[in-house]
Phi, psi and omega in degrees: 000147181286321185268010177280153180288130179299143181243038181269147180261158177083198181296325179298320177296326179289321182291320180292322180291320178296319174299320182293321178291322180294321181290324178294319180295318176300324179282345184303307183297323181293320174299314180295324177295318180300310180296322177302309178294321180296314182288321177299317181295320179296318177296315177304317184293321176293326183286326181285331173091199188287140179273127181236062182264177182299315183297318179298312188286314189272345183238302184289328182264319186286325180305301177301318183297320180290326178294314187284334183255015177071026181260009182296327181264353179263316183269100182273122176047055178293334182251025184060227185292332182291347176297335184270005174286148183295117180289344179289348179286346178288000000 
């Protein structure tokens, strides 16, 4: 493994360990930024609540509704081209 701690003995092992620790320290700020943005995005998503956009209403919700209520042959392309995706995939 590339990220495993070197297990060499003697001076060579100390040099390899030092190189490993230097790489880990250099990666630290990037990892912290990634975690900050990932956690921040999750918190923001929770605060904003449910998404109610056009795609959700007309494609993701109406497709299964039309299938379950027998509207597939009456409502022609209510969600434009997305209407023709297979509703059984839900």
